[in-house]
N, C-alpha and C positions, 0 to 999 in steps of 0.2 A: 153729678155732672160737673165738669170743671172746664174753664176757659183754657185754651191751649197757649195763647200768647200772654206772657206776663205784662202787667201794667208796669210802667216805668216812671220814676220820679227821682230827682236828685236835689241835694242841698248844697248851696254855695253862697258865701257872703251872707249867711243867716237868712236866706230866702229859698223857697222851693222853686223848682224849674217850671212848675205849673200851679195854677190855683184851682184846677178841676180835673178829676179823674172819674171814669165811668166803668161800672161793672154790671154784670147781668144778675138779676134777682134770682135767688134760689140756687146759685152756682158758686162753688169755691173759686177763688181767684189766686193767682200768683202775683206778687209784687216784687219788682226789682228796685231797691232803694240804694242809691249811690250817694255817699257822703264825700264830697269833693274837698273838704277842708279839715284841718286838724281839730277844729272845735267839735265836740260831741253833739250828735243829733239822733233823733229817732223819728218814726212816722207812726201816728196813732189815729185811729178812726173812733170818733165819739158818737154817742146817740144823737138823734136828730136835733135835740135841743142844744147840743154842744156842751152839756153838763154830764157829770157822772163818770163812771169808770169806762175806760176804753173798751170797745167791742173787739178791737184788733190793735196790736201794736208790735213794733219791732224792738229789738234791744237798743239801748242807747250805746252808740259807739263812735269813736273818733275816726276820722278819715286820714288820708284817702282810703276808702274801702267801700265795698258793695255787699249788700245782703239780699238774698232772694228768699222770700218767705211765702207761705200759703195762708190764706184767710177765708172767712165766710163759711157758709153762705149767709147773705144778709137779705132782709125783706126789701121790697121796692121802696124807694124814698130818697130823700136828700140828707146826707150825713155831713158831719164836720170832720176835717182832718187837721192835725197840727203836730208840731214838735213839742213833746212834753218839756224839754229843756228850754225852748224858746216859744212860748205860747202865741207870740205875735206871728209866727210862721204858720199860716192857716190856709185852708181852701175848702172846696166842696167835693164830696164824694157822692156821685149820683149812682143809684142802683135802679136800673130800669128793667 
């Protein structure tokens, strides 16, 4: 099963447009990631501890450009998202 509406997030001035996204447990999700600046960014979901290999990520790309990708499913819990290029760009990915 998959959620119909894509999640949306953007990057501008080396910050994300939100610090929290939510998806449904056990379902695939679509993510629309807009990079509004010429600096390269990506979006990666890490394990709940924030360490280890990404469970999901987009390609690293300069903007302005938008990529829509499919990820999941993930188990219920709170994950960490960040930009691999700029690890200070971070937030919580809640799976309920």
